[in-house]
DOKOLZA-847718 format. One record per residue (C-alpha): residue in one letter; x, y, z. Coordinates in steps of 0.25 Angstrom, whole numbers, plus 5000, padded with zeros to 4 digits. Last residue first. Layout:
<recs>
{"A",{X,Y,Z}}
...
</recs>
This chain:
<recs>
{"L",{5007,4977,5112}}
{"K",{5011,4962,5115}}
{"E",{5008,4956,5104}}
{"L",{5015,4965,5095}}
{"F",{5028,4961,5102}}
{"N",{5026,4947,5101}}
{"N",{5023,4949,5086}}
{"V",{5036,4957,5084}}
{"L",{5045,4947,5090}}
{"K",{5038,4936,5082}}
{"I",{5039,4944,5070}}
{"F",{5054,4945,5072}}
{"E",{5057,4931,5075}}
{"K",{5049,4926,5063}}
{"P",{5056,4936,5053}}
{"K",{5071,4933,5057}}
{"E",{5079,4939,5046}}
{"L",{5069,4947,5040}}
{"H",{5062,4954,5053}}
{"V",{5076,4954,5061}}
{"N",{5084,4963,5050}}
{"H",{5096,4968,5058}}
{"G",{5101,4954,5063}}
{"A",{5094,4941,5067}}
{"D",{5100,4929,5074}}
{"T",{5091,4930,5086}}
{"V",{5081,4941,5086}}
{"I",{5082,4952,5097}}
{"K",{5070,4958,5104}}
{"H",{5070,4972,5111}}
{"E",{5059,4977,5119}}
{"S",{5053,4990,5121}}
{"Q",{5044,4998,5129}}
{"P",{5052,5011,5135}}
{"L",{5061,5011,5124}}
{"L",{5074,5015,5128}}
{"S",{5081,5002,5132}}
{"T",{5075,4996,5120}}
{"M",{5081,5006,5110}}
{"K",{5096,5001,5117}}
{"S",{5092,4986,5115}}
{"A",{5088,4990,5100}}
{"I",{5100,4998,5098}}
{"L",{5108,4986,5103}}
{"K",{5102,4976,5094}}
{"Y",{5103,4985,5083}}
{"K",{5118,4985,5083}}
{"N",{5119,4971,5086}}
{"D",{5111,4965,5075}}
{"T",{5114,4950,5077}}
{"S",{5102,4948,5087}}
{"G",{5092,4954,5078}}
{"T",{5084,4967,5083}}
{"I",{5070,4969,5088}}
{"L",{5065,4981,5096}}
{"L",{5050,4982,5100}}
{"V",{5044,4994,5105}}
{"P",{5032,4995,5113}}
{"F",{5026,5009,5115}}
{"N",{5031,5021,5123}}
{"L",{5042,5028,5115}}
{"K",{5047,5039,5122}}
{"N",{5060,5032,5127}}
{"L",{5064,5029,5113}}
{"E",{5065,5044,5110}}
{"D",{5079,5047,5114}}
{"W",{5085,5035,5105}}
{"L",{5077,5042,5093}}
{"S",{5090,5047,5086}}
{"K",{5085,5055,5073}}
{"M",{5086,5048,5061}}
{"K",{5096,5053,5049}}
{"G",{5108,5043,5053}}
{"T",{5098,5033,5054}}
{"S",{5095,5036,5039}}
{"L",{5081,5037,5035}}
{"G",{5081,5048,5024}}
{"R",{5094,5046,5018}}
{"L",{5094,5032,5019}}
{"S",{5080,5031,5015}}
{"N",{5084,5040,5003}}
{"A",{5094,5030,4998}}
{"L",{5085,5018,4999}}
{"G",{5074,5024,4992}}
{"K",{5082,5030,4980}}
{"I",{5089,5017,4977}}
{"K",{5075,5009,4977}}
{"N",{5071,4998,4985}}
{"S",{5068,4984,4979}}
{"L",{5082,4979,4982}}
{"K",{5078,4979,4997}}
{"R",{5066,4969,4994}}
{"Q",{5074,4961,4985}}
{"I",{5084,4959,4997}}
{"I",{5074,4955,5006}}
{"N",{5069,4945,4996}}
{"Q",{5083,4939,4994}}
{"Y",{5084,4938,5009}}
{"E",{5071,4931,5010}}
{"A",{5076,4921,4999}}
{"I",{5088,4919,5006}}
{"P",{5082,4915,5018}}
{"V",{5086,4925,5029}}
{"S",{5100,4925,5036}}
{"K",{5105,4936,5027}}
{"L",{5098,4946,5035}}
{"S",{5109,4942,5045}}
{"E",{5119,4951,5037}}
{"F",{5110,4964,5037}}
{"L",{5117,4972,5048}}
{"P",{5130,4967,5042}}
{"L",{5129,4975,5029}}
{"E",{5128,4967,5017}}
{"M",{5113,4970,5015}}
{"W",{5116,4984,5013}}
{"Y",{5127,4981,5002}}
{"K",{5118,4973,4993}}
{"I",{5106,4983,4996}}
{"F",{5115,4994,4991}}
{"E",{5120,4987,4978}}
{"E",{5105,4984,4975}}
{"V",{5099,4996,4979}}
{"G",{5108,5005,4970}}
{"D",{5123,5008,4970}}
{"K",{5124,5023,4970}}
{"E",{5111,5027,4976}}
{"I",{5111,5017,4986}}
{"M",{5125,5020,4990}}
{"E",{5121,5035,4991}}
{"A",{5111,5031,5002}}
{"L",{5122,5022,5009}}
{"K",{5131,5035,5009}}
{"M",{5119,5043,5016}}
{"D",{5117,5032,5026}}
{"S",{5131,5032,5030}}
{"L",{5131,5048,5031}}
{"L",{5119,5046,5041}}
{"R",{5125,5035,5048}}
{"V",{5137,5044,5051}}
{"E",{5127,5056,5055}}
{"R",{5119,5048,5064}}
{"E",{5132,5043,5071}}
{"D",{5137,5058,5073}}
{"S",{5122,5061,5079}}
{"N",{5124,5050,5089}}
{"E",{5110,5043,5092}}
{"I",{5107,5036,5080}}
{"G",{5094,5030,5078}}
{"A",{5083,5023,5086}}
{"T",{5087,5010,5080}}
{"S",{5081,4998,5073}}
{"S",{5084,4984,5072}}
{"E",{5068,4980,5072}}
{"L",{5059,4990,5079}}
{"I",{5045,4987,5084}}
{"L",{5037,4998,5088}}
{"A",{5023,4998,5096}}
{"K",{5010,5005,5096}}
{"I",{5016,5018,5090}}
{"K",{5007,5031,5084}}
{"S",{5009,5038,5097}}
{"S",{5024,5036,5096}}
{"H",{5024,5045,5083}}
{"Q",{5037,5051,5081}}
{"V",{5045,5041,5090}}
{"A",{5038,5030,5084}}
{"F",{5039,5035,5071}}
{"S",{5055,5036,5072}}
{"L",{5054,5022,5078}}
{"A",{5048,5016,5066}}
{"A",{5058,5023,5057}}
{"R",{5069,5018,5064}}
{"G",{5063,5004,5063}}
{"G",{5061,5005,5049}}
{"M",{5076,5008,5047}}
{"S",{5079,4995,5055}}
{"Y",{5065,4988,5055}}
{"G",{5053,4994,5059}}
{"L",{5040,4990,5066}}
{"L",{5029,5001,5070}}
{"V",{5016,4996,5078}}
{"V",{5005,5006,5075}}
{"K",{4995,5015,5083}}
{"P",{4982,5024,5082}}
{"V",{4978,5016,5069}}
{"Q",{4972,5024,5056}}
{"L",{4982,5016,5047}}
{"K",{4982,5028,5037}}
{"E",{4987,5036,5049}}
{"I",{4998,5024,5053}}
{"V",{5003,5025,5039}}
{"T",{5003,5040,5038}}
{"L",{5011,5039,5051}}
{"I",{5022,5029,5046}}
{"I",{5024,5036,5033}}
{"K",{5026,5050,5042}}
{"N",{5035,5043,5050}}
{"I",{5043,5038,5037}}
{"T",{5043,5053,5033}}
{"A",{5049,5058,5045}}
{"S",{5060,5047,5046}}
{"T",{5064,5051,5032}}
{"Y",{5063,5045,5019}}
{"D",{5053,5055,5012}}
{"E",{5062,5066,5017}}
{"I",{5073,5061,5007}}
{"N",{5065,5065,4996}}
{"D",{5067,5057,4982}}
{"S",{5056,5047,4986}}
{"T",{5055,5032,4984}}
{"E",{5041,5028,4985}}
{"T",{5038,5016,4995}}
{"D",{5038,5003,4988}}
{"G",{5051,4997,4996}}
{"H",{5060,5007,5003}}
{"G",{5063,5022,5002}}
{"P",{5053,5026,5011}}
{"L",{5048,5014,5021}}
{"D",{5040,5004,5015}}
{"I",{5030,5002,5026}}
{"A",{5025,4989,5032}}
{"I",{5011,4988,5039}}
{"P",{5007,4976,5048}}
{"F",{4994,4976,5055}}
{"Y",{4995,4969,5069}}
{"D",{4986,4961,5078}}
{"N",{4991,4949,5069}}
{"N",{5005,4949,5074}}
{"I",{5014,4951,5062}}
{"N",{5017,4939,5054}}
{"Q",{5014,4944,5040}}
{"M",{5019,4958,5042}}
{"T",{5033,4951,5048}}
{"F",{5034,4943,5036}}
{"E",{5032,4955,5026}}
{"W",{5040,4966,5033}}
{"D",{5051,4967,5023}}
{"S",{5041,4971,5013}}
{"A",{5040,4984,5020}}
{"S",{5054,4987,5014}}
{"G",{5069,4986,5016}}
{"T",{5080,4993,5012}}
{"F",{5081,5001,5026}}
{"G",{5072,4994,5036}}
{"H",{5056,4990,5036}}
{"L",{5045,4997,5043}}
{"F",{5033,4990,5048}}
{"I",{5020,4996,5053}}
{"I",{5011,4987,5063}}
{"P",{4998,4992,5062}}
{"T",{4989,4987,5075}}
{"K",{4977,4977,5071}}
{"N",{4963,4976,5078}}
{"Q",{4956,4987,5070}}
{"P",{4961,4980,5057}}
{"I",{4969,4990,5049}}
{"K",{4965,4997,5036}}
{"F",{4977,5003,5031}}
{"S",{4977,4990,5022}}
{"Q",{4985,4977,5021}}
{"L",{4999,4984,5023}}
{"I",{5013,4986,5015}}
{"I",{5015,5001,5014}}
{"N",{5022,5008,5003}}
{"V",{5024,5024,5004}}
{"T",{5021,5031,4992}}
{"I",{5029,5046,4995}}
{"G",{5021,5059,4993}}
{"N",{5023,5062,5008}}
{"I",{5015,5049,5012}}
{"E",{5008,5042,5001}}
{"I",{5003,5028,5004}}
{"K",{5006,5014,4996}}
{"M",{5000,5000,5001}}
</recs>
C-alpha cells in the first residue's frame, strides 16, 4: 500500500488501514540496506493480538527516492510514522526497529511518547554521546555515500556484507541468504547514499539523556556475538525505567534474520505481558 507524505510516495506493507478493534498495531522499521520485506517471517508469526505493519524507510525498498536530503532525516521519518498512526486512528502502537530502524523508532518514541504502548529495539543505539566521535562517524558515512555513487549498489553491498558486523548472517541457509542479498540489491544508488547523508548516526542527536523519561515497557534484543551492541543494550537497559535485555545465543547483529524463531519467541513473550 502506498501513501503520500511530504510529496513522497511511501511504501507500507499492511492488510488495510482498518484495524480490528481488539488488535494493537505493531510497526516494523528495517535497517540500512534492508526493506519492509525483511520482516516477512516475523509479521506472519506475530502474536495474534497485534496487527503487523512494515514501512520501507526513505531510500529503501519501494518508497520513492527523493533528491532532497531532508526527506531522509529523522524528522521526516517521525512524520511518516505519525501519519501512519493517524491513518490507523489508534491511540497507541508498538514500535519495533532493527539497527538504523531502531534509532528511528527510539527517536520517534522520544518525540511522541504518548503514542507508544511499548518499544522493541534490536541491535540498536541511543546515538553517539561524544561530539568528536559523532563528527568522525558523520565523515565516515559521507565517504560511504560517495562510495555508493562511485561504485554502484552491487559493489557496495558486496563490501557492506563483508563487514565483520554481518559475518554471522552467512550462517543462514544459502537460499535465504541469497534472498536477503537480492532484496538489498534492489535498492537504488541515490536512495542508499541519501539515507546515509540524512540519517547517519553521526547526524543523530544523542538520546542517552532522554531514556529515563520513557515510561513504557522496552525490550532490547542483541546477539551473543555482537559485543558492541550487547554493551550498548545493557547500558540502555540500566537507564530505561521499564526495560529488559535479551541475548540470543549464536547470533550476531541481525538477530531476526539469523535466528528468526528465537527472535519471534522473545517478541511474542514480551507482547503477551503488555
